[in-house]
C-alpha positions as YAML, in Angstrom:
chain: A
units: angstrom
residues:
- id: 1
  name: MET
  ca: [67.12, -19.10, 11.43]
- id: 2
  name: PRO
  ca: [67.86, -15.39, 11.41]
- id: 3
  name: TRP
  ca: [71.33, -14.34, 12.37]
- id: 4
  name: SER
  ca: [72.41, -10.77, 12.72]
- id: 5
  name: GLY
  ca: [75.79, -11.01, 14.30]
- id: 6
  name: THR
  ca: [76.79, -10.81, 17.88]
- id: 7
  name: GLY
  ca: [77.17, -7.92, 20.23]
- id: 8
  name: GLU
  ca: [76.01, -6.37, 23.43]
- id: 9
  name: VAL
  ca: [72.36, -5.45, 23.76]
- id: 10
  name: PRO
  ca: [71.70, -2.55, 26.11]
- id: 11
  name: GLU
  ca: [69.58, -3.60, 29.08]
- id: 12
  name: TRP
  ca: [66.75, -1.25, 28.09]
- id: 13
  name: LEU
  ca: [66.44, -3.04, 24.71]
- id: 14
  name: ARG
  ca: [66.12, -6.44, 26.41]
- id: 15
  name: ARG
  ca: [62.92, -5.47, 28.18]
- id: 16
  name: PRO
  ca: [59.43, -4.96, 26.81]
- id: 17
  name: PRO
  ca: [58.83, -1.23, 26.41]
- id: 18
  name: ALA
  ca: [56.25, 0.85, 28.27]
- id: 19
  name: ARG
  ca: [55.10, 2.31, 24.93]
- id: 20
  name: PRO
  ca: [55.15, 0.78, 21.45]
- id: 21
  name: ARG
  ca: [58.78, 0.39, 20.31]
- id: 22
  name: LEU
  ca: [59.73, 1.09, 16.70]
- id: 23
  name: ILE
  ca: [63.17, -0.12, 15.70]
- id: 24
  name: VAL
  ca: [64.61, 1.79, 12.73]
- id: 25
  name: THR
  ca: [67.56, 0.26, 10.96]
- id: 26
  name: HIS
  ca: [69.35, 0.50, 7.64]
- id: 27
  name: SER
  ca: [71.58, -1.53, 5.40]
- id: 28
  name: THR
  ca: [75.01, -2.70, 6.50]
- id: 29
  name: ILE
  ca: [76.06, -2.46, 2.86]
- id: 30
  name: ALA
  ca: [76.93, 0.97, 1.49]
- id: 31
  name: GLY
  ca: [75.05, 1.95, -1.61]
- id: 32
  name: ALA
  ca: [72.02, 3.61, -3.06]
- id: 33
  name: GLY
  ca: [68.89, 3.49, -0.96]
- id: 34
  name: GLY
  ca: [70.16, 1.59, 2.06]
- id: 35
  name: ALA
  ca: [69.52, 4.56, 4.36]
- id: 36
  name: ALA
  ca: [67.22, 6.75, 2.26]
- id: 37
  name: HIS
  ca: [64.26, 5.98, 4.52]
- id: 38
  name: LEU
  ca: [65.88, 7.14, 7.77]
- id: 39
  name: GLN
  ca: [65.12, 10.85, 7.51]
- id: 40
  name: PRO
  ca: [61.50, 10.31, 6.37]
- id: 41
  name: VAL
  ca: [60.90, 7.82, 9.21]
- id: 42
  name: LEU
  ca: [62.38, 10.13, 11.83]
- id: 43
  name: ALA
  ca: [60.37, 13.09, 10.50]
- id: 44
  name: ALA
  ca: [57.15, 11.05, 10.46]
- id: 45
  name: ALA
  ca: [57.80, 9.74, 13.96]
- id: 46
  name: ALA
  ca: [57.78, 13.23, 15.49]
- id: 47
  name: GLY
  ca: [54.94, 13.39, 17.98]
- id: 48
  name: LEU
  ca: [54.17, 9.68, 17.64]
- id: 49
  name: ASP
  ca: [53.40, 8.02, 20.97]
- id: 50
  name: ALA
  ca: [56.18, 5.46, 20.61]
- id: 51
  name: GLU
  ca: [59.73, 4.76, 21.64]
- id: 52
  name: VAL
  ca: [61.71, 5.20, 18.41]
- id: 53
  name: VAL
  ca: [65.11, 3.49, 18.40]
- id: 54
  name: LEU
  ca: [67.58, 4.16, 15.60]
- id: 55
  name: VAL
  ca: [70.27, 1.50, 15.20]
- id: 56
  name: ARG
  ca: [73.69, 2.70, 14.00]
- id: 57
  name: PRO
  ca: [72.79, 6.29, 13.10]
- id: 58
  name: PRO
  ca: [74.89, 7.59, 10.19]
- id: 59
  name: SER
  ca: [77.19, 10.44, 11.22]
- id: 60
  name: ASN
  ca: [75.61, 12.80, 8.68]
- id: 61
  name: LEU
  ca: [72.05, 12.31, 9.98]
- id: 62
  name: THR
  ca: [70.42, 14.77, 12.39]
- id: 63
  name: VAL
  ca: [68.68, 12.67, 15.02]
- id: 64
  name: PRO
  ca: [65.79, 14.31, 16.90]
- id: 65
  name: PRO
  ca: [66.23, 14.42, 20.69]
- id: 66
  name: ALA
  ca: [63.22, 12.15, 21.27]
- id: 67
  name: VAL
  ca: [64.81, 9.31, 19.26]
- id: 68
  name: ARG
  ca: [66.96, 6.83, 21.16]
- id: 69
  name: THR
  ca: [70.06, 5.53, 19.42]
- id: 70
  name: THR
  ca: [72.25, 2.50, 19.79]
- id: 71
  name: GLY
  ca: [75.28, 1.09, 18.05]
- id: 72
  name: TRP
  ca: [75.42, -2.33, 16.44]
- id: 73
  name: VAL
  ca: [73.03, -4.77, 18.08]
- id: 74
  name: PRO
  ca: [72.08, -8.27, 16.98]
- id: 75
  name: LEU
  ca: [68.59, -7.71, 15.63]
- id: 76
  name: ALA
  ca: [67.54, -11.29, 16.43]
- id: 77
  name: ALA
  ca: [67.96, -10.38, 20.13]
- id: 78
  name: VAL
  ca: [66.28, -6.97, 19.84]
- id: 79
  name: LEU
  ca: [63.28, -7.54, 17.57]
- id: 80
  name: PRO
  ca: [61.35, -9.84, 19.96]
- id: 81
  name: HIS
  ca: [61.04, -6.85, 22.33]
- id: 82
  name: ALA
  ca: [59.93, -4.46, 19.59]
- id: 83
  name: THR
  ca: [56.46, -3.62, 18.38]
- id: 84
  name: ALA
  ca: [57.58, -3.06, 14.77]
- id: 85
  name: VAL
  ca: [60.61, -2.36, 12.61]
- id: 86
  name: ALA
  ca: [61.17, 0.08, 9.73]
- id: 87
  name: HIS
  ca: [64.02, -0.90, 7.42]
- id: 88
  name: HIS
  ca: [65.55, -0.82, 3.95]
- id: 89
  name: GLY
  ca: [64.03, -4.09, 2.72]
- id: 90
  name: GLY
  ca: [67.15, -6.22, 3.03]
- id: 91
  name: ALA
  ca: [66.85, -9.98, 3.34]
- id: 92
  name: GLY
  ca: [68.36, -10.28, 6.83]
- id: 93
  name: THR
  ca: [66.11, -7.71, 8.47]
- id: 94
  name: THR
  ca: [63.07, -8.97, 6.57]
- id: 95
  name: LEU
  ca: [63.61, -12.55, 7.77]
- id: 96
  name: GLY
  ca: [64.49, -11.38, 11.28]
- id: 97
  name: ALA
  ca: [61.21, -9.47, 11.59]
- id: 98
  name: LEU
  ca: [59.23, -12.40, 10.18]
- id: 99
  name: ALA
  ca: [60.89, -14.80, 12.65]
- id: 100
  name: ALA
  ca: [60.17, -12.37, 15.52]
- id: 101
  name: GLY
  ca: [56.52, -12.02, 14.48]
- id: 102
  name: ILE
  ca: [56.49, -8.24, 14.34]
- id: 103
  name: PRO
  ca: [55.06, -6.00, 11.62]
- id: 104
  name: GLN
  ca: [57.59, -4.32, 9.39]
- id: 105
  name: LEU
  ca: [57.80, -1.40, 7.06]
- id: 106
  name: ALA
  ca: [60.12, -2.43, 4.24]
- id: 107
  name: VAL
  ca: [61.17, 0.29, 1.82]
- id: 108
  name: PRO
  ca: [61.31, -0.99, -1.78]
- id: 109
  name: GLY
  ca: [64.72, -0.44, -3.30]
- id: 110
  name: SER
  ca: [67.15, -1.96, -5.71]
- id: 111
  name: GLY
  ca: [67.99, -5.64, -6.04]
- id: 112
  name: ASP
  ca: [66.24, -8.00, -3.66]
- id: 113
  name: ARG
  ca: [64.82, -5.11, -1.64]
- id: 114
  name: ARG
  ca: [61.98, -4.62, -4.12]
- id: 115
  name: HIS
  ca: [61.08, -8.30, -3.98]
- id: 116
  name: ASN
  ca: [61.39, -8.52, -0.17]
- id: 117
  name: SER
  ca: [59.17, -5.47, 0.28]
- id: 118
  name: ALA
  ca: [56.53, -6.95, -2.03]
- id: 119
  name: VAL
  ca: [56.59, -10.25, -0.13]
- id: 120
  name: VAL
  ca: [56.17, -8.46, 3.21]
- id: 121
  name: SER
  ca: [53.26, -6.40, 1.92]
- id: 122
  name: GLY
  ca: [51.68, -9.30, 0.03]
- id: 123
  name: SER
  ca: [51.76, -11.52, 3.10]
- id: 124
  name: GLY
  ca: [49.96, -8.90, 5.16]
- id: 125
  name: ALA
  ca: [52.77, -8.98, 7.75]
- id: 126
  name: GLY
  ca: [53.84, -5.44, 7.00]
- id: 127
  name: LEU
  ca: [53.90, -2.52, 4.64]
- id: 128
  name: ALA
  ca: [55.96, -1.69, 1.56]
- id: 129
  name: VAL
  ca: [56.20, 2.07, 1.32]
- id: 130
  name: PRO
  ca: [58.70, 4.14, -0.68]
- id: 131
  name: ALA
  ca: [60.75, 6.53, 1.46]
- id: 132
  name: ARG
  ca: [58.87, 9.57, 0.12]
- id: 133
  name: GLY
  ca: [55.53, 7.98, 1.16]
- id: 134
  name: ILE
  ca: [56.37, 7.43, 4.82]
- id: 135
  name: THR
  ca: [53.99, 9.45, 6.98]
- id: 136
  name: ARG
  ca: [52.92, 9.55, 10.60]
- id: 137
  name: ASP
  ca: [49.74, 7.67, 9.60]
- id: 138
  name: VAL
  ca: [51.84, 4.91, 8.01]
- id: 139
  name: LEU
  ca: [53.92, 4.54, 11.19]
- id: 140
  name: HIS
  ca: [50.81, 4.61, 13.38]
- id: 141
  name: ARG
  ca: [49.29, 1.80, 11.30]
- id: 142
  name: LEU
  ca: [52.55, -0.16, 11.47]
- id: 143
  name: LEU
  ca: [52.53, 0.03, 15.27]
- id: 144
  name: HIS
  ca: [48.80, -0.49, 15.92]
- id: 145
  name: ASP
  ca: [47.17, -2.48, 13.09]
- id: 146
  name: ARG
  ca: [45.95, -5.79, 14.58]
- id: 147
  name: HIS
  ca: [45.82, -7.49, 11.18]
- id: 148
  name: LEU
  ca: [49.47, -6.73, 10.46]
- id: 149
  name: ARG
  ca: [50.41, -8.13, 13.89]
- id: 150
  name: ALA
  ca: [48.24, -11.25, 13.48]
- id: 151
  name: ASN
  ca: [49.70, -11.99, 10.04]
- id: 152
  name: ALA
  ca: [53.24, -11.43, 11.32]
- id: 153
  name: CYS
  ca: [52.60, -13.82, 14.22]
- id: 154
  name: GLU
  ca: [51.14, -16.42, 11.88]
- id: 155
  name: LEU
  ca: [54.27, -16.31, 9.72]
- id: 156
  name: ARG
  ca: [56.47, -16.45, 12.84]
- id: 157
  name: ASP
  ca: [54.71, -19.66, 13.89]
- id: 158
  name: GLU
  ca: [55.06, -21.11, 10.40]
- id: 159
  name: ILE
  ca: [58.79, -20.36, 10.38]
- id: 160
  name: ALA
  ca: [59.22, -21.81, 13.89]
- id: 161
  name: ALA
  ca: [57.58, -25.07, 12.75]
- id: 162
  name: MET
  ca: [60.08, -25.51, 9.91]
- id: 163
  name: PRO
  ca: [62.96, -27.94, 10.41]
- id: 164
  name: GLY
  ca: [66.23, -26.40, 11.56]
- id: 165
  name: PRO
  ca: [69.55, -26.66, 9.73]
- id: 166
  name: ALA
  ca: [70.65, -29.81, 11.59]
- id: 167
  name: GLU
  ca: [67.49, -31.68, 10.63]
- id: 168
  name: VAL
  ca: [67.68, -30.51, 7.01]
- id: 169
  name: SER
  ca: [71.33, -31.56, 6.87]
- id: 170
  name: ARG
  ca: [70.50, -35.06, 8.17]
- id: 171
  name: THR
  ca: [67.70, -35.38, 5.63]
- id: 172
  name: ILE
  ca: [69.92, -34.33, 2.73]
- id: 173
  name: THR
  ca: [72.71, -36.64, 3.89]
- id: 174
  name: ALA
  ca: [70.26, -39.55, 4.10]
- id: 175
  name: LEU
  ca: [68.90, -38.83, 0.62]
- id: 176
  name: LEU
  ca: [72.41, -38.61, -0.83]
- id: 177
  name: SER
  ca: [73.38, -41.88, 0.88]
- id: 178
  name: ARG
  ca: [70.39, -43.67, -0.64]
- id: 179
  name: GLY
  ca: [71.22, -42.28, -4.06]
- id: 180
  name: ALA
  ca: [74.81, -43.54, -3.83]
- id: 181
  name: ALA
  ca: [73.72, -47.09, -2.94]
...
């Protein structure tokens, strides 16, 4: 069950877009690599026939006029209306994109980001591309590749079929009760 906080979602992000929508986000944790992909994604997106939405743009980043920006938004509410997401490879965004059934570009980085990116790529639900390898062709594939979308939807359905926290809690409680008897 992905959770990405609460907050207001602008009306335009609650509707399906007229063109493919690429959400671009970065880490909420300061540190090496959490935003290193932003500039390459924005540069590669120039001229792409897509609505590019940058979430929480850093103050030191030059954002092209064609890119829409927004402050903090709960990704779990935004991703279902997106075509794809490009992100830093963090666990929350990775799971959120999988649960939404959208292809993702996860940039391999330090810690769990390398593993998460490999899982995304290995599952066929997205791409793992280092920041320096992000090109317009990569973004075009992310937005239009039917296989990526089909694999992402398959994983979404698999996740949706899993028991929720309440059911898991009841199962664990029942197992512990039997063990104590």
